[in-house]
C-alpha positions as CSV (number, residue, x, y, z in Angstrom):
1,X,-31.9,-30.6,25.2
2,X,-29.7,-31.4,28.2
3,X,-31.5,-34.6,29.0
4,X,-31.3,-35.7,25.4
5,X,-27.5,-35.4,25.5
6,X,-27.3,-37.2,28.8
7,X,-29.4,-40.1,27.4
8,X,-27.3,-40.2,24.3
9,X,-24.1,-40.3,26.3
10,X,-25.4,-43.2,28.4
11,X,-26.5,-45.1,25.3
12,X,-23.1,-44.6,23.7
13,X,-21.4,-45.7,26.9
14,X,-23.5,-48.8,27.2
15,X,-22.7,-49.6,23.5
16,X,-19.0,-49.5,24.2
17,X,-19.2,-51.3,27.5
18,X,-21.0,-54.2,25.9
19,X,-18.4,-54.4,23.1
20,X,-15.3,-53.6,25.2
21,X,-13.8,-56.9,24.3
22,X,-13.5,-55.8,20.7
23,X,-11.4,-52.8,21.6
24,X,-9.1,-54.8,23.9
25,X,-7.7,-56.6,20.9
26,X,-4.7,-54.6,19.7
27,X,-5.2,-55.4,16.0
28,X,-8.8,-54.2,16.0
29,X,-7.8,-51.1,17.9
30,X,-5.0,-50.5,15.4
31,X,-7.4,-50.9,12.5
32,X,-9.8,-48.3,13.9
33,X,-7.1,-45.8,14.7
34,X,-5.5,-46.2,11.2
35,X,-8.9,-45.9,9.6
36,X,-9.8,-42.8,11.6
37,X,-6.4,-41.3,10.8
38,X,-6.6,-42.0,7.0
39,X,-10.2,-40.8,6.7
40,X,-10.0,-37.5,8.7
41,X,-6.4,-36.6,9.7
42,X,-4.2,-37.5,6.7
43,X,-3.1,-34.9,4.2
44,X,-5.4,-36.5,1.6
45,X,-8.5,-37.0,3.7
46,X,-12.0,-38.0,2.7
47,X,-13.2,-34.3,2.4
48,X,-10.3,-33.5,0.0
49,X,-11.1,-36.5,-2.1
50,X,-14.8,-35.6,-2.4
51,X,-14.0,-32.0,-3.3
52,X,-11.5,-33.2,-6.0
53,X,-14.1,-35.5,-7.5
54,X,-16.6,-32.6,-7.7
55,X,-14.0,-30.4,-9.3
56,X,-13.1,-33.2,-11.8
57,X,-16.8,-33.7,-12.8
58,X,-17.2,-29.9,-13.4
59,X,-14.1,-29.9,-15.5
60,X,-15.3,-32.9,-17.5
61,X,-18.6,-31.1,-18.1
62,X,-16.7,-28.1,-19.3
63,X,-14.7,-30.3,-21.7
64,X,-17.9,-31.7,-23.2
65,X,-19.3,-28.1,-23.7
66,X,-16.1,-26.9,-25.3
67,X,-16.0,-29.9,-27.7
68,X,-19.6,-29.1,-28.7
69,X,-18.7,-25.5,-29.4
70,X,-15.6,-26.6,-31.3
71,X,-17.7,-28.9,-33.5
72,X,-20.1,-26.0,-34.3
73,X,-17.3,-23.7,-35.1
74,X,-15.7,-26.2,-37.4
75,X,-19.0,-26.9,-39.1
76,X,-19.5,-23.1,-39.7
77,X,-15.9,-22.8,-41.0
78,X,-16.4,-25.6,-43.5
79,X,-19.6,-23.9,-44.7
80,X,-17.8,-20.6,-45.1
81,X,-15.6,-21.9,-48.0
82,X,-18.6,-21.2,-50.3
83,X,-19.1,-17.6,-51.4
84,X,-22.9,-17.7,-51.0
85,X,-22.6,-19.1,-47.4
86,X,-19.9,-16.5,-46.6
87,X,-22.3,-13.6,-47.6
88,X,-25.2,-15.1,-45.7
89,X,-23.1,-15.5,-42.6
90,X,-21.8,-12.0,-42.8
91,X,-25.3,-10.6,-43.2
92,X,-26.9,-12.6,-40.4
93,X,-24.2,-12.7,-37.8
94,X,-22.0,-9.7,-38.5
95,X,-24.8,-7.4,-39.7
96,X,-23.0,-6.5,-43.0
97,X,-25.1,-4.7,-45.6
98,X,-24.9,-3.8,-49.3
99,X,-24.9,-0.2,-50.5
100,X,-28.3,1.5,-50.4
101,X,-29.7,-1.0,-48.0
102,X,-31.0,-0.5,-44.5
103,X,-30.9,-3.0,-41.7
104,X,-33.6,-3.2,-39.1
105,X,-32.9,-5.3,-36.0
106,X,-36.0,-6.5,-34.2
107,X,-35.6,-7.7,-30.6
108,X,-38.3,-9.4,-28.6
109,X,-38.7,-8.8,-24.9
């Protein structure tokens, strides 16, 4: 492991020694410093932007789910304006019953 790090260090050093003329230019150096600062050290860094995008996508998925549920509830509400549908809904979903009637609930495992 130690030899790997030494070899890596020498390769990085050679890379920068071959391209040292680039970093002597003050404009290029300023560009790299500004880019590094804006990506990693600024208040709104790249990691913050990524986490916000993930949060935004989760919220958008939740909005789509809520809209689908709202559509289903509105559809059910429109159907409940009819008396026969109201009775059917009460029997199926709220387990209402008529007098002298027994209800058996069957659950599957």
